[in-house]
Each structure stands twice: as structure tokens, then as C-alpha cells.
C-alpha positions, 0 to 999 in steps of 0.5 A, spaced: 207 400 427 210 405 431 204 407 435 203 399 436 210 399 439 208 404 444 202 401 446 205 395 447 210 398 451 205 401 455 201 395 457 207 392 459 209 397 464 202 397 467 202 390 467 209 390 471 207 395 475 200 391 478 205 385 479 209 389 483 204 392 487 201 385 488 207 382 490 208 388 495 201 387 498 202 379 499 209 381 502 205 385 507 200 380 509 205 375 510 209 379 514 203 381 518 201 373 519 204 370 525 208 364 524 208 358 529 213 354 530 212 347 534 214 349 540 209 355 540 203 350 538 205 346 544 205 352 549 198 354 547 196 347 548 199 346 554 196 353 557 189 351 554 190 344 558 192 348 564 186 353 564 181 347 563 184 343 569 184 349 573 176 351 571 174 344 573 178 344 580 174 351 581 167 348 579 168 342 584 170 346 590 167 353 589 162 353 583 162 355 576 167 359 573 165 367 573 165 368 566 159 363 565 156 366 571 157 373 567 154 370 561 148 367 565 147 374 567 147 377 560 143 372 557 138 372 563 136 365 563 140 359 564 140 353 569 148 352 569 148 355 576 142 352 579 144 345 576 152 345 578 153 351 583 153 350 590 147 348 594 144 354 598 146 352 606 140 350 610 138 354 616 138 349 621 134 351 628 137 351 635 138 346 637 138 341 631 140 335 634 135 332 640 136 325 643 130 322 647 133 316 651 126 314 654 125 311 660 120 305 660 113 305 662 113 313 663 109 315 657 114 314 652 109 310 647 104 316 647 110 321 646 113 317 640 106 317 637 106 324 637 112 325 634 111 321 628 105 326 627 110 332 628 115 329 624 111 330 618 108 337 620 115 340 622 119 337 617 124 334 622 128 327 621 125 322 627 129 316 628 125 311 633 130 305 635 126 298 635 131 296 640 128 296 647 132 291 652 139 293 651 140 300 655 147 298 657 153 298 652 160 297 651 165 302 649 165 300 642 157 300 642 157 307 645 161 310 639 158 306 634 151 308 636 153 316 637 156 316 630 150 313 627 146 318 631 150 324 629 150 322 622 142 323 621 140 329 617 139 335 621 134 337 624 133 330 627 130 327 634 133 320 636 129 316 641 131 309 644 131 306 651 138 307 653 142 310 658 145 317 658 151 317 653 156 322 654 158 324 647 163 329 649 167 323 652 169 321 645 170 328 642 163 328 639 158 334 639 153 333 644 146 333 642 140 336 647 137 331 651 129 331 653 126 325 657 120 324 662 119 320 668 114 317 673 112 316 680 117 310 681 112 305 684 107 307 679 112 305 674 114 299 677 107 296 677 106 298 670 112 294 668 110 288 672 103 287 670 105 289 662 110 284 662 105 279 664 099 281 661 100 287 655 096 292 654 089 293 650 092 294 643 094 286 643 100 286 638 104 286 644 100 281 649 104 277 654 105 271 649 109 275 644 113 279 649 114 274 654 114 267 651 118 264 656 115 266 662 112 260 666 105 260 669 107 260 676 111 267 675 106 270 670 101 269 675 105 271 681 101 275 686 105 282 687 104 282 694 108 275 695 113 278 690 115 284 694 114 281 701 118 275 700 123 279 696 123 276 689 129 278 685 124 282 680 121 286 686 128 288 690 134 291 688 138 292 683 132 291 679 128 296 682 133 301 681 131 303 674 130 310 673 136 313 676 141 309 671 138 312 665 140 319 667 147 317 670 150 314 664 154 308 662 159 307 668 158 301 671 157 304 678 151 307 675 147 301 676 149 300 683 143 303 688 147 309 692 149 316 692 154 316 687 149 314 681 144 319 684 148 325 684 151 324 678 144 323 675 142 330 678 149 333 675 147 330 668 140 333 668 143 340 670 148 340 664 145 336 658 138 335 659 134 341 656 127 338 660 125 332 664 118 332 665 114 328 669 108 324 667 103 326 672 103 333 669 104 330 661 100 336 658 104 341 662 110 337 659 108 338 652 106 345 653 114 346 655 116 342 649 112 347 645 115 353 648 122 350 648 123 346 642 117 350 637 121 347 631 119 340 633 113 340 638 109 346 635 101 344 636 103 338 640 097 339 645 092 340 640 094 333 637 094 330 644 087 332 645 084 330 639 079 325 639 083 321 634 089 321 638 085 319 644 082 313 641 089 310 640 093 313 646 088 309 650 090 302 647 097 303 651 094 302 658 096 296 661 091 291 663 090 287 670 094 292 674 092 293 681 094 296 687 098 292 692 097 292 700 099 298 704 105 294 707 107 292 700 107 299 698 111 301 704 117 296 703 117 298 696 118 305 698 124 304 703 127 300 697 126 305 692 129 311 696 134 313 691 129 313 686 124 317 690 130 322 691 131 323 684 124 323 682 123 329 687 129 333 685 126 332 677 119 334 680 122 341 683 126 342 677 120 342 673 116 346 677 121 351 677 122 351 670 114 352 669 114 358 674 120 361 670 116 361 663 110 363 667 106 357 665 100 356 670 098 349 671 092 346 673 096 340 676 096 341 684 103 340 687 100 334 691 099 330 685 105 326 686 103 319 690 109 320 694 113 326 696 120 327 700 116 328 706 112 322 706 113 317 712 111 310 712 105 312 717 102 317 711 102 312 706 095 309 707 092 316 705 096 317 699 094 310 696 087 314 695 091 318 690 094 312 686 091 312 679 093 305 678 086 302 675 085 302 667 079 303 664 078 299 658 077 304 652 072 304 647 074 300 641 074 301 634 074 296 629 077 300 624 082 303 628 085 297 631 086 295 623 091 300 622 094 303 629 097 309 625 090 311 622 090 317 627 096 320 623 092 322 617 087 326 622 088 334 621 
């Protein structure tokens, strides 16, 4: 009985000791576990919200958070940075903005055909405007056009029949200009007969291009037009090339020294190259040298048989030479045009010399020179290449005018 009582007391002591030890352990855990109040919880949630908001702004402005980039580097493969990170900036060639404000009947359709092929090969954006009869623009039209041009993805080449646009006047970055001109009388004659009879392609024949022209005007003899001073064969319509380089100022439309000198100044300050159509192959060679990211391999394309089949179709039909007397009158009326043409020809030859381009063209290849007098005009007429031979037509080619673009 005594032993039983001692054993019971021992068990009670052991039980009490264990209970006390557990209570102390529980009190220690309770003391170690943080106790959060409602204010602490709100502070944590606000901090988390601010972190997420800051992370979002960081991603929108600078890419993914650094911690995710570190995780990507640690894991090895992840598409997060590729999908959401900033795009690698494109290395653009210089210049990456080029405008070709092509002069009418100066080989521009041939050059545009070449550009269509080059744009695919060289991966630049080509925009060729379909507006052909609006070269002079109001101030608002100028601004709208310049904004549209500068919004084109770079590198780009924009081409349109339009007089020179001064981008810097409206605080817009000025692109680089290129152009090609032609002997003024040859250009005038080509335009005169093209408006009446079109070319060998047929899709821009005289009925489509000038549907309102009456037969007495369409079949008007070129000599009568010149010698009897019809509006089409006299100034200001003969003053055609210079305004393309003078610009949009109203005085640029008036034949005179002011427009001539301003056109020369614009050429020297804003045009990378102005070539002459009589030496087109050399023009293409210089363009390839100066703008290789646009015109690389252009001469091989130009000389390819497939291109020649298509290019010959742009020749004006029924074109013929006026009499020497009519040509003398034209030359006197176009003295400012010839002053500008001779200036451009000299600048072009100087550039060829600087670059070291040896040409097969003769310096006397121009129909008229600055030293030409009326007495020497008849001998120069023999150098006018006004006749247009009918090209060998290919029925398959005529069905698809752009079929030559597929050629290698």
C-alpha cells in the first residue's frame, strides 16, 4: 500500500514536469511567432502593390525586371526577354531617307521600274506616288506631304513628280534628294508627242491620257505650234525643268535669273546627285557608288534582256524632229533651261572625275551646249536621237508588265 502511494506520487510529479515543460515550449513558440495587427497587414499589402506597380512601369519603359533576367540566365532558356524586352534597334544606312522628285519625260519610268526590283533585293521601302499632275502645292499640302514622307519606315525612297520641298523651313528633317534631267528640247518633244500618242506599252495611250483633247489639237504640227507661238510651245510652259529644283515659291514658276540661281543653290545644298539622261549608265554607276544600300547591282538589272524588253515599251511613238528654224526658236525661248542643264552636266562630269569613273560617253553628246549659236544648230540636229524604233513585242510580256521583276 505504501509502495503504491509512492508510485502514484512519482507519476504525478512526472506528469506535472512534462506539462510544465510543454507549457514553457509553447510559450517560447508563441513568443517567437510574429503577431500582426491590421495596420501591419495593410502596410504589407500597400508595399506589395507599390512593388507590382513599379515593376509594371519598369517593364513598359525599360524591359523586364532584373530579377527575371537573372532567373533567365540561371535557368538557361526563357522567352520572356525575347517576347517582352526592348527590340534591338535597327542599324540604318546613311542616308536612310531619299526623295526622287522625278522630272517628267526624263527617264523616270525606267528608273522606277529599276527601283521596284531593287526594293525587294535591298530591303528598303519604296513609295511611288500615283499623283502625276500636281507639282505645285499649297503650304498646308506641303506640310501634309512632308509629314507623310517622314513617317515612311526607314530606309525609304519616295518618288513623285513634285517641285522641290524645303523640309527645314517647317522644322522637319531634310531627306537626301536625287534626280535626273534631260536635254530640254528633247524633253519637250518627248512630252509633246507622248501627250498625243502615248508609248508602245499601250496602257497609257492618247485616248486614256488626254481624253478631252480635240483632233485639231492632237494632230497639230509641231512646227506650227512653235513658230505660231501656241501656249503649249511657249513660256511659261517651256520653263519646266528649273522649277523642279527651285521649289514651291511662286517666283520659281517665272522664267528668270532668280528661279535659275535658286535652283542651282538647291542642287548644291540638298541633292546628292543630279544626273543627265544622255549618260544614264554612268548615272546608275554613280548611284551604286553613292547609295549602295539602294542601288547595288542596278546596272546588271538595267542591262538584262528581260528589263530591256520592258524598258523599250516606254518609248514615245510618232516622235519626229522639228525644222531647224523651229528648233532655233525653241532654243532661244529655253535659254534658262539650257543654262541650268549645262550647269548640271558640268557638275555631273566633275563628280565622275572625282570618283574616278571612266565613261565611254563623249563630252559632245549633248544636243546643245552653252557655246552653241543659232548658226551651229543645223549640225547639231544630226546628234538628236528623236526617232523611236518599235521594240520587238512579246505577247507574254505585255500580259504582265512586271514579269521582268522575277528575273534573277
